[in-house]
C-alpha positions in Angstrom: 84.8 113.9 94.4 87.6 111.0 93.8 91.3 111.1 94.1 94.7 110.9 96.0 95.7 114.3 97.3 99.2 115.7 99.2 99.7 117.3 101.8 102.0 119.1 103.7 101.3 118.7 107.4 101.8 121.4 109.6 103.2 121.1 113.1 101.1 119.7 116.4 98.3 118.5 114.3 97.6 114.9 114.6 96.7 113.2 110.5 93.5 112.6 112.1 93.0 117.0 112.6 94.4 117.2 109.0 91.1 113.9 107.8 88.8 116.2 109.8 90.0 119.6 108.1 90.0 118.2 104.7 86.7 116.2 104.8 85.3 120.0 106.2 86.4 121.6 103.4 85.4 119.2 100.3 82.7 118.0 101.8 82.5 114.7 101.9 82.7 112.1 105.1 85.1 109.9 102.5 88.9 110.6 103.2 92.0 108.4 104.9 95.3 108.6 105.2 97.7 105.9 103.6 100.7 106.7 106.4 100.4 108.5 110.2 102.8 111.4 110.9 103.2 112.3 114.2 101.9 115.6 116.2 105.7 116.7 116.3 106.5 116.0 112.5 105.4 118.3 109.3 105.5 116.8 105.2 104.4 114.7 102.8 100.4 113.2 104.5 98.8 111.2 100.9 95.3 111.0 102.0 92.6 109.0 99.8 89.6 110.9 99.0 86.2 108.5 97.6 86.3 105.7 95.6 90.1 106.4 96.4 90.1 104.8 99.6 89.6 101.2 98.2 93.1 102.5 97.8 94.7 103.1 100.8 96.6 99.5 100.7 98.1 100.5 96.8 99.8 104.0 98.3 101.3 103.3 101.2 104.9 103.2 99.4 108.2 100.7 100.4 110.2 103.5 100.9 109.7 107.2 102.4 112.5 109.6 102.9 113.1 112.8 105.6 115.1 115.2 107.0 115.0 114.9 110.7 117.6 117.5 113.4 119.5 115.3 116.5 120.0 116.7 119.7 122.9 114.9 121.8 123.0 114.3 125.1 119.8 113.8 125.9 117.0 111.0 125.7 113.4 110.9 126.1 111.0 108.0 126.8 108.8 109.4 123.2 112.5 109.1 122.1 111.6 113.0 120.9 111.7 116.3 122.5 108.2 115.9 123.4 109.1 113.7 126.3 110.6 113.3 129.6 114.2 112.8 129.3 115.0 110.0 130.9 118.7 110.0 130.4 121.3 113.3 129.6 125.2 113.1 129.3 126.7 116.6 129.7 130.6 117.1 128.2 129.9 115.5 124.7 132.8 115.6 122.1 132.0 114.2 119.0 133.2 115.9 116.0 131.5 115.6 112.1 134.3 112.6 110.8 132.1 110.5 114.3 128.6 111.1 113.0 129.6 110.4 109.2 131.4 106.9 110.3 128.8 106.4 113.2 125.7 106.7 109.9 127.4 104.1 107.7 127.1 101.8 110.8 123.7 102.1 110.0 123.2 101.6 106.5 121.4 98.4 105.1 119.1 95.9 106.9 119.4 96.5 110.7 117.0 95.3 113.4 114.6 98.0 115.4 113.0 98.1 118.7 110.1 99.8 118.3 108.9 103.2 120.1 107.0 102.3 123.4 105.0 105.1 122.5 103.3 104.0 119.3 100.2 102.9 117.7 102.0 99.3 117.8 99.9 96.4 118.7 101.1 93.7 121.7 98.7 91.4 122.7 95.6 92.8 121.3 96.6 96.4 123.0 98.5 98.9 121.3 101.8 100.4 123.5 100.9 103.6 123.7 98.1 102.4 126.1 101.4 100.2 128.0 103.5 103.1 128.4 100.7 105.6 129.4 100.1 103.5 132.7 103.6 102.8 133.4 102.8 99.0 132.6 105.7 96.6 131.6 105.4 95.4 128.1 108.3 93.7 125.7 109.2 95.7 123.0 109.0 94.8 119.2 111.9 94.0 117.1 111.6 94.5 113.7 113.3 94.3 110.4 114.3 97.5 108.7 116.3 98.7 106.1 118.3 102.0 105.8 118.7 103.0 101.6 120.5 106.0 102.7 121.9 107.6 105.7 123.8 110.9 105.5 124.6 114.1 107.8 123.8 117.0 105.5 125.3 119.7 108.3 127.7 121.2 110.7 127.0 120.5 114.5 126.3 122.9 116.3 125.4 123.1 120.2 125.0 119.0 119.7 122.4 119.5 117.0 123.1 118.3 113.6 120.6 117.0 110.4 120.4 114.0 108.7 118.5 112.9 105.3 117.7 109.4 105.1 115.6 107.1 103.0 113.8 104.5 104.7 112.1 101.2 104.1 108.2 101.4 105.0 107.6 100.5 109.1 110.9 102.5 110.1 110.7 104.6 112.8 113.5 107.3 112.8 113.0 107.8 116.6 114.1 104.5 117.5 117.0 105.3 114.6 118.1 108.5 116.1 118.2 106.7 118.9 120.2 104.0 118.0 122.9 106.5 116.6 123.1 108.1 120.0 123.8 105.1 121.9 126.2 104.0 119.2 128.1 107.0 119.5 128.6 106.2 123.2 125.8 108.7 124.5 122.1 109.8 123.9 119.8 111.6 121.3 115.9 112.2 120.3 114.6 114.1 117.6 113.5 117.2 117.6 113.1 118.2 113.8 111.1 115.8 111.4 109.8 116.6 108.1 108.9 113.7 105.6 110.1 114.8 101.9 109.2 112.3 100.0 106.2 109.3 100.8 106.8 107.0 97.1 106.1 109.1 93.8 104.7 111.5 96.5 106.9 114.9 97.0 106.7 117.9 99.3 107.6 120.2 96.4 104.1 118.6 95.0 102.0 119.2 98.0 99.2 121.7 99.1 98.9 123.3 102.7 95.0 123.0 104.8 95.2 126.8 103.6 95.5 126.0 99.6 92.9 123.5 100.3 90.7 126.5 102.4 90.9 128.6 99.8 90.9 125.6 96.8 94.0 126.1 95.3 95.2 122.6 95.1 94.7 119.4 92.9 93.7 115.9 93.3 95.7 113.3 91.3 93.9 110.3 89.2 94.9 107.3 91.0 95.9 106.0 87.3 98.6 107.8 87.2 100.4 107.7 90.8 100.0 103.7 91.2 102.5 101.1 89.9 100.9 98.8 87.8 100.9 97.9 84.5 97.6 99.9 82.8 95.5 97.7 80.7 92.9 99.4 78.1 90.3 97.1 77.1 86.9 97.9 74.4 83.5 97.9 75.3 82.7 95.0 75.3 85.2 94.2 78.2 84.2 97.3 80.1 81.4 96.3 81.0 81.8 92.9 82.0 84.6 94.9 84.5 82.1 97.0 84.8 79.4 94.3 86.9 83.0 92.5 88.4 83.3 88.9 86.3 85.8 87.1 86.5 87.7 87.3 82.6 89.8 84.6 80.9 93.5 86.3 81.7 93.9 89.3 79.0 97.0 90.6 81.3 100.8 89.1 81.9 101.4 91.1 84.8 99.7 89.4 88.7 97.7 92.7 88.2 96.5 95.6 86.1 94.9 99.1 86.4 92.8 98.3 83.3 90.8 101.4 81.8 88.2 102.1 78.6 88.8 103.3 75.9 88.4 106.7 76.8 91.0 106.1 79.4 88.4 106.0 82.5 89.9 104.1 85.4 87.6 101.2 86.0 89.3 98.9 88.0 92.0 97.1 89.0 92.0 92.8 88.3 94.5 90.6 89.5 95.1 86.8 88.2 93.9 83.9 89.8 95.7 81.4 88.0 97.5 81.6 84.9 94.2 81.7 82.8 91.3 83.7 85.0 91.9 87.3 86.7 88.9 88.7 89.1 88.2 92.3 90.2 90.7 93.4 92.9 89.3 96.7 93.3 86.4 97.7 91.7 86.4 101.9 91.2 
């Protein structure tokens, strides 16, 4: 069994939980995800099945879209509502215009401090390991890009929803923390849904119940990987199946190679201007 499976993850499941359940239901150990969602988060989780595990890096999209719920007046150690409150501010007076103006400030490329409860490594050790042992560590600062950021609800009891399209590696928890501080208060994330990862949308995803009920569809990687496609004849197909280095027969850096019947053979890449070699054999 080979293909791409788009899951609509439920709350309180880890990404690893989802992989384990799908692995059991599909009776294969060759299952992996292409972008972790925290247990509090729901939505799009893209899985690679079988030979498509080789393609994970090509499916980790450079842009992702989320809807998040923000609670003003509190900040936690995990930067979401599951954590311990570390800061609190009462008597907040923030209106819709304040928030709209604030969100404009965060559009574009910004510097973001990585949450201490994350899997990012510092000196070979994951940040959450430092956090759980109350050990001090300098949190990395990284540049990310906020493509779009908008308020999509009214403010009720100091809570509201935002919708954002962000670059790979952006922490929505950190963004919400920074929004709170810009508003001269605190903020934490109480809900998060990933509604899109690259080409993959929540509308075209499947629940774990769908998987258990055999109501799902695997996607063919040739239809979802954003690379040019090159069809070859039987002579060239045989050489490609053997993983041979070949004279260049496409102009792009990489290309998906199909046989005459549209079966996916491999992804090839240029060595130089004159030769191509296997990048991923399938």
